[in-house]
VOGU-3710 file (C-alpha; in Angstrom, 3 decimals, decimal comma):
1> mkhlaalimf> 61,684/20,656/59,087  58,313/18,840/59,316  56,935/21,462/56,659  59,846/21,010/54,418  59,854/17,090/54,014  56,251/17,293/53,513  56,753/19,774/50,398  59,184/17,705/48,900  56,587/14,565/49,120  54,086/16,949/48,085
11> knifllails> 56,213/17,812/44,948  57,254/13,980/44,079  53,477/13,069/44,427  52,752/16,412/42,175  55,264/14,726/39,243  54,027/11,440/39,504  50,403/12,272/38,975  51,425/14,285/36,058  53,258/11,179/34,739  50,378/9,689/35,305
21> lvmstmmlda> 47,870/11,928/33,456  50,532/11,662/30,197  50,910/8,002/30,444  46,986/7,340/30,911  46,166/9,968/27,119  48,784/7,594/25,563  47,657/4,462/26,663  43,718/5,498/25,218  44,712/4,322/21,643  45,508/0,690/23,376
31> kekglnphyv> 42,869/0,225/25,528  39,278/-0,937/24,250  37,515/2,159/22,925  34,382/2,717/24,984  32,128/5,379/25,598  32,189/5,211/29,314  35,403/3,552/30,888  33,288/2,301/33,656  30,802/0,438/31,640  34,105/-1,860/31,006
41> kgylgnvalg> 34,749/-5,107/32,746  38,122/-5,151/34,706  40,944/-2,772/36,140  40,315/1,002/36,401  42,346/3,015/37,693  42,260/6,878/38,213  44,071/10,508/38,547  42,126/13,418/40,153  44,087/17,377/40,907  41,460/19,797/42,761
51> gtvglsndfg> 41,585/22,093/45,160  39,431/22,706/48,096  37,557/25,241/50,099  37,380/25,915/53,840  33,969/25,332/55,323  35,172/26,181/58,741  35,789/28,898/59,795  39,094/27,902/61,093  40,566/25,855/58,358  41,545/27,249/54,768
61> srttlltshg> 42,143/25,731/51,103  44,130/22,818/50,175  45,559/21,365/46,895  44,324/17,795/46,316  45,375/15,256/44,547  44,287/11,717/44,782  44,134/8,315/42,914  42,067/5,451/42,943  42,747/2,078/41,663  40,190/-0,509/41,451
71> ysfgngafvg> 37,674/-3,229/39,210  35,135/-1,677/36,972  32,283/-4,384/36,738  31,298/-3,099/33,364  27,716/-1,534/34,160  28,504/1,510/35,788  29,839/0,296/38,985  33,922/0,564/40,286  35,362/-0,584/43,652  38,216/0,116/44,886
81> lgtgvmmdfa> 41,371/1,761/46,915  42,539/5,386/46,820  45,261/7,142/48,112  46,794/10,944/48,223  48,221/14,082/49,258  45,981/17,043/50,172  48,255/20,336/51,190  47,685/23,676/52,703  49,795/26,326/51,707  51,589/26,596/54,432
91> gqctiplftn> 53,089/22,596/54,274  50,285/20,996/56,295  49,806/18,061/54,643  46,768/15,066/55,380  47,183/11,864/53,693  44,276/9,541/53,074  43,572/6,229/52,471  40,013/5,475/51,159  37,787/2,845/49,651  36,473/4,338/46,677
101> fkysfinntv> 32,907/3,078/45,512  31,832/5,331/42,320  28,458/4,609/39,948  28,403/6,312/36,402  24,792/6,219/35,536  24,771/6,167/31,726  26,979/3,977/28,951  27,508/7,447/26,850  30,697/9,821/26,070  28,985/12,565/28,873
111> spfidykmgg> 27,623/10,508/31,744  26,370/11,914/35,312  27,880/10,065/37,934  28,171/9,537/42,174  31,427/8,732/43,807  31,931/8,320/47,357  35,483/7,655/49,382  35,438/6,500/53,038  38,857/5,618/55,167  41,366/7,394/57,016
121> siydlssvnl> 44,169/10,043/56,743  47,250/10,698/58,512  47,056/14,586/59,117  50,457/16,425/59,287  52,634/13,390/59,618  51,547/12,783/63,237  47,774/11,972/63,807  45,414/9,261/61,743  41,739/10,770/61,532  38,197/9,465/59,988
131> fvspsvgvdv> 38,211/10,673/55,956  34,815/11,137/54,615  33,993/12,126/50,815  30,674/11,603/48,738  30,760/13,814/45,458  28,654/14,056/42,216  30,038/14,706/38,992  30,169/14,245/35,114  32,000/12,415/33,047  33,631/13,503/29,361
141> grfsfsigyi> 34,927/10,402/27,964  38,092/9,390/29,874  38,133/12,504/32,052  35,370/13,509/34,958  34,754/16,726/36,553  32,885/16,365/40,200  31,777/18,842/42,909  31,830/17,330/46,799  31,906/17,135/50,470  35,624/16,297/52,415
151> lqasrdiytv> 34,863/15,896/56,310  37,927/15,079/58,183  37,329/14,862/62,115  40,778/14,455/64,156  42,144/15,040/67,451  44,378/17,971/67,704  46,832/17,100/70,623  49,118/20,191/72,063  51,497/19,218/74,416  52,512/22,787/76,164
161> lydyagdswt> 55,546/23,134/78,758  55,711/25,516/82,021  58,262/26,850/83,405  57,127/29,241/87,118  60,314/30,089/88,988  62,119/26,661/88,050  59,307/24,680/88,879  58,221/22,800/85,298  55,649/20,734/84,267  53,870/20,117/81,047
171> qtsitpvthh> 50,501/19,521/80,169  48,450/18,171/77,333  45,235/18,356/75,809  43,186/16,476/73,489  40,650/18,406/71,365  38,420/16,605/69,178  38,166/18,608/65,808  35,862/18,603/62,271  37,009/20,139/59,373  34,989/20,373/56,689
181> wlnftvavsf> 35,912/21,420/52,906  33,994/22,217/49,813  36,006/19,612/46,757  36,489/20,880/42,732  38,547/18,130/40,557  39,710/17,070/37,539  40,086/13,307/37,275  41,682/11,050/34,170  40,845/7,056/34,038  42,871/4,695/32,670
//
């Protein structure tokens, strides 16, 4: 049941992202046409769709949908807040909540950048964890292509019910776990 709710939530967020992408491309004519949106002062938002490859031997790939909204200082620097969803094929879901720092190096149509996201995440709708994601990439107009790393430090909590000849008890174990992913994203800024 939990996986079905997570899948429905992922579908809704995915549809919202598609709608945001369509709206942002329509807004391109309405906004000031600069070479690089990170060199225009004011509000700046983005939506990123990507995928991860597990670097830990116990964790597979995930689909990611992240969005950040904040302020561009007009000199390539951006600071914002973001959220999104990361979901694997088994339906396990991570919802990150993070602060986003980005710096685009050149006020040109094509510019390299660095990006850093840090905050917490809700893993499988049951526990809060550390979320860190540095990345590097290239801005091409309003689109960004990046490769990065995602670290999620969590505590897996297992509760086991034992029943031995009518005598039952429970045992709870808490195990620290660190997950590592290589992340590839395509984003659009608006």
